[in-house]
C-alpha positions as CSV (number, residue, x, y, z in Angstrom):
1,M,196.4,0.4,69.6
2,T,198.7,2.8,67.7
3,K,201.7,0.6,68.5
4,C,199.9,-2.4,67.0
5,I,199.1,-0.5,63.9
6,F,202.7,0.7,63.6
7,R,204.0,-2.9,64.0
8,L,201.5,-4.2,61.4
9,C,202.6,-1.6,58.9
10,C,206.3,-2.5,59.5
11,L,205.5,-6.2,58.9
12,L,203.7,-5.4,55.7
13,I,206.6,-3.3,54.4
14,I,209.1,-6.0,55.3
15,A,206.9,-8.6,53.5
16,A,206.5,-6.4,50.5
17,R,210.3,-5.8,50.3
18,S,210.9,-9.6,50.7
19,S,208.4,-10.3,47.9
20,N,209.9,-7.7,45.6
21,S,213.4,-9.1,46.3
22,E,212.2,-12.7,45.5
23,A,210.6,-11.4,42.3
24,A,213.7,-9.5,41.3
25,A,215.9,-12.6,42.0
26,Q,213.6,-14.7,39.8
27,D,213.6,-12.1,37.0
28,S,217.4,-12.0,37.2
29,K,217.6,-15.6,36.2
30,P,217.3,-16.2,32.5
31,L,213.9,-17.8,31.5
32,K,214.4,-21.0,29.6
33,V,212.7,-20.4,26.3
34,F,211.6,-22.6,23.4
35,V,211.1,-21.2,19.9
36,L,208.3,-22.7,17.8
37,A,208.2,-22.2,14.1
38,G,206.8,-23.6,10.9
39,Q,203.6,-23.6,8.8
40,S,199.9,-24.4,9.2
41,N,200.3,-27.4,11.5
42,M,202.4,-25.4,13.8
43,V,199.8,-22.6,13.6
44,G,197.1,-25.2,14.5
45,A,194.7,-24.9,11.5
46,G,192.5,-27.8,12.8
47,A,192.3,-26.8,16.5
48,V,189.1,-26.3,18.4
49,I,189.5,-24.9,21.9
50,S,186.3,-26.5,23.2
51,E,187.6,-30.0,22.4
52,L,190.7,-29.6,24.7
53,P,190.8,-31.7,27.9
54,P,190.0,-29.5,31.0
55,E,193.6,-29.2,32.2
56,L,194.7,-27.7,28.9
57,K,192.0,-25.1,28.8
58,K,193.4,-23.4,31.9
59,E,195.9,-20.6,32.1
60,Q,199.4,-22.0,32.6
61,E,201.1,-19.8,35.1
62,N,204.5,-21.5,34.7
63,A,204.5,-21.3,30.9
64,L,204.9,-17.8,29.5
65,F,204.1,-16.8,25.9
66,F,205.6,-13.8,24.1
67,S,202.8,-11.9,22.4
68,E,202.7,-8.4,21.0
69,G,205.7,-7.2,23.0
70,K,204.7,-8.8,26.3
71,W,205.2,-12.1,28.2
72,I,201.8,-13.5,29.1
73,S,200.6,-16.7,30.6
74,L,200.1,-19.5,28.1
75,V,196.4,-20.2,27.4
76,P,194.5,-21.4,24.3
77,G,193.0,-18.4,22.4
78,R,196.0,-16.1,23.1
79,T,198.6,-17.8,21.0
80,E,196.8,-17.5,17.7
81,K,194.0,-15.4,16.3
82,T,191.8,-18.5,16.4
83,G,192.6,-21.8,18.0
84,F,196.1,-22.9,19.0
85,G,199.0,-25.2,17.9
86,P,201.1,-27.8,19.7
87,E,202.4,-25.2,22.2
88,I,199.5,-25.7,24.6
89,A,200.1,-29.4,25.3
90,F,203.9,-28.8,25.0
91,G,203.9,-26.1,27.6
92,H,201.8,-28.1,30.0
93,K,203.9,-31.3,29.8
94,I,207.4,-29.6,29.7
95,T,206.8,-27.5,32.8
96,E,205.5,-30.6,34.7
97,E,208.5,-32.7,33.7
98,L,211.2,-30.0,34.1
99,K,209.6,-28.5,37.3
100,M,210.5,-25.0,36.2
101,P,208.9,-22.0,34.4
102,I,209.5,-21.9,30.7
103,G,208.9,-19.4,27.9
104,I,207.6,-19.9,24.4
105,I,208.2,-17.7,21.3
106,K,206.2,-18.7,18.3
107,H,206.3,-17.6,14.7
108,S,204.4,-19.7,12.1
109,I,202.6,-19.0,8.8
110,G,200.5,-21.4,6.8
111,G,201.6,-22.6,3.4
112,T,205.2,-21.4,3.7
113,N,208.3,-23.2,2.4
114,L,211.8,-23.6,3.8
115,A,213.6,-23.1,0.5
116,I,212.7,-19.4,0.1
117,Q,210.3,-18.1,2.7
118,W,212.1,-19.4,5.7
119,S,215.6,-19.2,4.3
120,P,218.1,-17.5,6.6
121,T,219.8,-16.1,3.5
122,N,216.7,-14.2,2.5
123,A,216.9,-10.8,4.3
124,K,213.1,-10.5,4.2
125,S,212.3,-14.0,5.2
126,L,210.2,-15.4,8.0
127,Y,213.4,-16.5,9.6
128,T,214.5,-12.8,9.8
129,E,211.1,-12.0,11.4
130,L,211.5,-14.8,13.9
131,I,215.0,-13.6,15.0
132,K,213.6,-10.0,15.4
133,K,210.8,-11.4,17.6
134,V,213.3,-13.2,19.8
135,N,215.4,-10.0,20.1
136,D,212.3,-8.1,21.1
137,A,211.5,-10.7,23.7
138,K,215.1,-10.3,25.1
139,K,214.4,-6.6,25.7
140,I,211.6,-7.4,28.2
141,R,213.5,-9.9,30.4
142,K,216.5,-12.1,30.5
143,I,216.0,-15.3,28.4
144,E,218.0,-18.3,27.3
145,I,216.9,-20.0,24.1
146,V,217.4,-23.7,24.9
147,G,215.3,-25.4,22.1
148,M,213.5,-25.0,18.8
149,L,210.5,-27.0,17.6
150,W,210.0,-27.1,13.8
151,M,206.7,-28.3,12.1
152,Q,207.2,-27.5,8.5
153,G,207.8,-29.3,5.2
154,E,204.5,-29.7,3.4
155,A,205.0,-26.7,1.2
156,D,208.4,-28.0,0.0
157,S,206.8,-31.3,-0.8
158,K,204.9,-29.8,-3.7
159,D,208.0,-28.9,-5.6
160,Q,210.7,-31.4,-6.8
161,K,213.5,-28.9,-6.6
162,M,212.6,-27.7,-3.1
163,A,212.1,-31.2,-1.9
164,S,215.4,-32.3,-3.2
165,S,217.1,-29.4,-1.5
166,Y,215.3,-29.9,1.8
167,A,218.1,-31.9,3.5
168,G,220.7,-29.2,2.9
169,N,218.3,-26.4,3.6
170,L,217.3,-27.9,7.0
171,Q,220.9,-28.4,8.0
172,S,221.7,-24.8,7.1
173,F,218.6,-23.5,8.9
174,I,219.6,-25.4,12.1
175,R,223.2,-24.1,12.0
176,R,222.2,-20.5,11.4
177,A,219.6,-20.7,14.1
178,R,222.2,-21.9,16.6
179,K,224.4,-19.1,15.7
180,D,221.8,-16.3,15.8
181,L,220.2,-17.7,18.9
182,A,223.6,-17.8,20.6
183,N,223.4,-21.5,21.5
184,P,225.7,-23.8,19.5
185,E,224.1,-26.8,21.3
186,L,220.5,-25.7,20.7
187,I,218.0,-28.6,20.9
188,F,216.2,-28.9,17.6
189,V,213.2,-31.2,17.2
190,A,211.4,-31.4,13.9
191,G,208.0,-33.0,13.1
192,R,208.1,-35.5,10.3
193,V,205.4,-34.3,7.9
194,N,203.0,-36.7,6.2
195,P,200.8,-34.8,3.7
196,P,198.7,-36.6,1.1
197,T,200.9,-37.7,-1.8
198,N,198.3,-36.8,-4.4
199,K,198.7,-33.1,-3.7
200,F,202.3,-33.3,-2.3
201,P,204.0,-35.7,-4.7
202,F,207.6,-35.2,-3.3
203,E,206.7,-35.7,0.4
204,A,209.0,-38.8,0.6
205,K,212.1,-36.7,-0.1
206,V,211.2,-34.2,2.7
207,R,210.3,-37.0,5.1
208,K,213.7,-38.7,4.4
209,A,215.5,-35.4,4.9
210,I,213.8,-34.9,8.3
211,E,214.6,-38.5,9.3
212,N,218.2,-38.5,8.3
213,C,219.4,-35.1,9.6
214,K,222.7,-35.8,11.6
215,E,223.0,-32.6,13.5
216,L,223.9,-32.9,17.1
217,S,221.0,-32.4,19.6
218,Y,218.6,-33.1,16.8
219,A,215.6,-35.4,16.8
220,F,212.3,-35.8,14.9
221,I,208.9,-36.9,16.1
222,D,206.8,-39.3,14.2
223,C,203.4,-37.6,13.4
224,D,202.0,-40.5,11.3
225,N,199.5,-41.7,13.9
226,F,198.3,-38.2,15.0
227,K,194.7,-37.7,14.1
228,K,194.0,-35.4,11.1
229,G,190.9,-33.8,9.7
230,S,189.0,-34.6,6.6
231,D,191.5,-32.9,4.4
232,N,194.1,-35.5,5.5
233,L,196.5,-32.6,5.9
234,H,195.8,-30.6,9.1
235,Y,195.8,-32.2,12.5
236,T,192.7,-32.1,14.7
237,T,192.7,-30.9,18.3
238,S,193.6,-34.3,19.7
239,G,196.3,-34.6,17.0
240,L,197.8,-31.3,18.1
241,V,197.7,-32.4,21.7
242,D,199.5,-35.6,20.8
243,M,202.0,-33.5,18.8
244,G,202.7,-31.2,21.7
245,N,203.2,-34.1,24.0
246,A,205.6,-35.8,21.5
247,F,207.6,-32.6,21.2
248,A,207.9,-32.4,24.9
249,D,209.0,-36.1,25.3
250,S,211.6,-35.6,22.6
251,V,213.0,-32.4,24.2
252,I,213.1,-34.1,27.6
253,K,215.1,-37.0,26.2
254,L,217.6,-34.7,24.5
255,I,218.1,-32.7,27.7
256,A,218.7,-36.0,29.6
257,K,221.1,-37.2,27.0
258,K,223.0,-33.9,27.1
259,K,223.3,-34.0,30.9
260,E,224.5,-37.6,30.7
261,S,227.2,-36.7,28.2
262,Q,228.4,-33.8,30.5
263,S,228.6,-36.0,33.6
């Protein structure tokens, strides 16, 4: 009896060591991370958790979200104070397609513009806060920033000068992000905004800038058919799900294109 107990203990110790070794090996590999940034439609102003399909209400074990200094499983209700943005559908689809764990770092504030508030040249900008958040995430585990999703532009559509400068500002933003995130081939996908023209009179200039960006590994998603709420500005739950899926599809295409060019 004593010998059986001794053998059982030995087996448990070996199993624990093996499990710890596997976990350590997994942690030693950089986690592929996507950065999400922008204004209210990245935040998810029109989202209602109860309206999500069942598979998106569940905790996503293969999609980690950086929050308050920790990496946690992605689940609606933890990514924002209320609701969620496109990250929920994006995380679900991208992990299924890539067959690997991914991480998400998100920083978004409603009503913010690229010209000043997100400008990398502004030392106190949201961009600076975003880079700090990424650096904080790096202290917890090894990560590799492979892509960035950008849902922003409505605020700049209100002002003629900001709208006219959007193309140049977007290009500068992408190039600076690639430098600061240590990935010169960083995938960058922007959502083409479509706010109501009566309140955002220069939206056509911003849309054109998003459409015509010629940076490598860049793409934009067409948000025109995603469902919006009564304000005709913020996307509903189903609209945000469609947005997340569209972001994932675009990223997957860019990854495939990059692999093809390298082969």
